[in-house]
N, C-alpha and C positions, 0 to 999 in steps of 0.2 A: 504494500500500500504506500502510495506517495505521501510524503510528509506535507502537512498544510501549514504554511507560514502565517504569522500574525497578520502581515500585510494582505495576504490573500483573503483571510477571513474578514478583515475590515472592509475590503473592497467589494466582497461578494455577499456576505451575510448581512441582510438588511432586516429592518423591523418586521416587514411582512413575512419574511422567512421564519423569524423567531415566533411570530404569532401563529403561523401554520404549525410549527413543531409543538407549541403548547396546546393548541386545539386538537392536534392528532393524539396527544397524550390523554386529553380529557374525553374525547369523543370516539376515538379509535375507528373512525369511518370517514373516508375521504369525501363522500357525498354530503354528510352532515357538516364537515369542516368547510366545504365549499359554500354551503348555505350560510354558515355563520360569518364567513368573510365576504359574502355577497359577490362571489365569483363563480364561474362554471367549474364543473368537476374536472374537465380536461385541463383547465388553467391551474387548478390545485395540483393535479398530477404532474404537470410540467414544472411547477414550482418545487415540488418535492424532488423531482429528478435533478433540478439545478443544485439543490443542497447536497444531494448524494454525490453528484459529480464533483462538487467542491471538496468533499471529504474522500472521494474515490472509494466509497464504501456504501454498502446497503445499510440504511438506518432503520427501515421498517420492512417486515415481511408482510406480504399481502395474501389474503385468501378470501373465500366467499363471505366470511363473517366480518371482515374488516382488516385492520392493520395491527401489527404487534411490533413494538420496538425491539431492535437488536441490542446487544450490549453497548455498542457505540451510540446507538440511538438513545439509550437511557441516559448516557452522559450528556448528550446534547439537549435532551429534555430538561435536565436539571439546570443547565446553563440558561436555556430559554426562559424557564420560570423565574430564575433569579434576575436575569437581565431585564425582563419585562416588569417585574415587581419594582425594581429600582428605578426604571424609567417612569412608571406610574407615580411612584412616590416623589420623584424629582419634579414631575409636572404639577402635582398637587402642591408641593412646597413653593414652586415658582408662582403659582396662581395665588397662594396665600400672601406672598410678599407683594404681589401686584395690588392686591386688595387691602394691604396694610395690616394683616392680622399676625405677622411675625413668624410664620413658618411652623414646622413641626419637628419634634424630637421623640423617638420611640425608644424606650428603655426597658430592659428586662432585669429583674432582681430576684435573687434567691430569698427565701423566707427569712433567713437570719439577718440579712443586710437591709431588707426593706423597712422594718419598723423604725429604725434609728437613722443609720447612715444615709440611705437613699431618700428617705422622707425629708430629712433636714436639707439635703441638696436640692430636692425639688422645690421646697418652700423658698429657699434662697433664690433659685433661678426664676421663679414666678414673681418674686418681689422685684427683681432686676429687669425681667422681660415679661410683663403681664400678658402680652399678646402672643407669646410663644405657646403653641399647643403641645402639651406633653402627654404622651401615652405611656403609662406605666403598667407593666405586666409582671406579676409575681408567679414564678413557676420554679420547678426544680432545675438544677444545672443542665441535665441532659436535654430537657425540653427547651430551655433558653438557648442552648447552643444550636439546636435544630432551627429555631426561629432566626438566630443570627446568621446561620449558614445560608438560609433562604432569603436573606435580606428583608425580613419582616420586622426586625428591630435594628437600631443603629449601634447599640452596644449592650453588653450584658454585665451585670455585677454578679459574678458567679465563679465557679471553679471548673477546671477541666473534668470531663466525665469519662474520657478514655485516653489511652496512652499516646495516640498519634495526633491528637487535636492541636498540639503545638505547631504542627505544620500548616494548619489552616487559620489559626487565630493568634494574634498578639495578646500577651497577658502581662498585666502590671499588678502585683500583689498589693492588697490593701489591709487585710487583717484576717481574723478568723472568728468562727462562731463558738460559743460555749454550749455544748450539748448537755442537756440534763434530762433526767427521768422524772416524770410527774404523774400524780394520780389525783382523783377527786378528793375533796377536803375530808369527806367522811369515810374514806377507804379504810379497810381493816389494817393496812400496813402503816397508817399514819401514827398510831399509838402503840404499835408493836415494837419489840426490840429491834435494834439496828439490823436490817436485812443483809443477807449475803447474796451477792449477785448470782452465784450458781443456783441458789434456791429460788430466786425471782424468775430466772430463765425456765426453771423446771415447773414451777407451781402456778404461775400467773399468765393470763393473756397479755399480749403486747400489741401496741399500735406503732407500726414502723413505716418509714418512707419506702417507696418501691425499690426493688433490688438494683435497678439501673442507676439509681442516684448515687453521687459520691458519698453523701452522708451515710447511707445504708451500707455501701461497700466498705467505708472506713470502720463502721461498727462491726461488721462481719470479720474484717481483718483483725480488729482488736480482740474479738472473742477467740479467734484462731490463735493469736499470739499468747493469750492467757490459758489456752488449752480447754476452752469452754465450748459447749455445743449451742447452736442457735436456738432461740425459743421455739417450741413446737406449736404453740397456740398463737398465731400471728394474723393480724389484719393489716394488709398493706394499703396505705392511704396517701395519695399525692395531693389531697386538698387540705389546706390548713383548717378551713372552716369545718369541714366534715370531721377531721381528726379531733378538734377541740370539742365538738358536740358529742362525739363518741366517748372521749375520756371522761366527760362530765356525767355521762349516763351509764357507765359500765365499770367493771372492776379492772379494766385494762391499764397497763402501764404505757404511757406515751413518751417516746424519745423525741425531743424537739429543741430547737435553738432557744436559749434562755431569753433572748430579746423578743421572741414571738409570744411567749407565755408570761412575760414579766408582769403585765397588768393583772392577769388572772391570779398570779401568786400574791401580788400586793393586796388585791381585794379578797383574798382568802377563798377563791373558787377552786384553786388547785394547790397542791402541796408537793414540793420537791422531795425526792427520796435521796438519802445520803449515799449514792453510788457514783463511781467515777466512770464517765463514758466520753467518747469523742476524742481520745488522745491521738488517734491516727488520722484525724481529719486534716486535709491539706488546706492552705490559705485560700480565701476567695479574693477576687480582684476585678479589674476592668478588662473585659475581653472585647476585642474588635476584630474585624475581618483583616487578615494579613494583607499588606500591600494596598489597602484602601484608605483614603484620607477621610477623616471625620469632617462633618460640617462645622461651621463656625460655632453653632449652638452646641454641637457635640463636644468640641474642644473645651468650651466654657464649662459644660456640665462635668466633664472629666476632671477639670481643674478644681471645681468646687468639691466634688467627691473626694479627691485626693487631699484637699486641705482639711476637710472634716475628719477623714480617716487619720491624718497625722495628729490632729488635736486630740483624738480619742485613743491614740496608741498606748500611752502608759496604763490607762485603766483596762484597755482590751488585753494587754499582755498579762496583767495580773489575773484576769478572769479565765484566760485560756488554759486549758489543762494540757 
């Protein structure tokens, strides 16, 4: 297969080609794609042939049911989705600037960083730029990096969730979460003698983040290093709201970032157990797409987050296990 240079792609791969690829992924039928693009089916077929000629490869296989992407086609599909998403967001932001509303910034934050660090940074940004539209999404690191990879957010305050992601994203560490185990205030463990972690793992139900998340993986690694077996009775929950409702209404032990449950602890709704967890958890930080420049608003937000993290560093270090 002949190699395709960057210049060739820039000269030959146009917006309509990217749109065709994305629609083929979504509809898997050339006739329906042609209708969506308001062109004839022969024109859509010629356009696909142009793209395949550029890459000197078959991108889709055809049969009576429709089209199916090849391995190279799947790579191009991901590129088309990302490129068009970024173009759409750029167009929206330019329109907002033309109408004077200050543009948009999309941020993702893990649950441990959102209540304090990110919230403070968002408040400061809005005070300085009241017309800037900020979209804040709180998810787990694996979910946020998927959003970042697909250009649906500008940056993530999170941590790597797999070993090779350093090739795709730039990372600037900011701090760490303190993970604690909590139960409802009238739980049998609250007034019991100091519990042993092995007994808790064996005798009680647990509420944990999904196994794909860095926090859960760190917990499992820590249990492995201590020679302990994972709890048998587990509910996996990726929603903070759902996890908090479950722990308030059950006998389960919830493992969560201290910053997320702090208010519940202060108001006496939940009680922390005297067990040590989260020692293997890696730092979180600012994650951005490698080789891509942040917008001016993105640069400002990163600077604000960086300053707030530096101001919190002494107390954060004291809390981190």
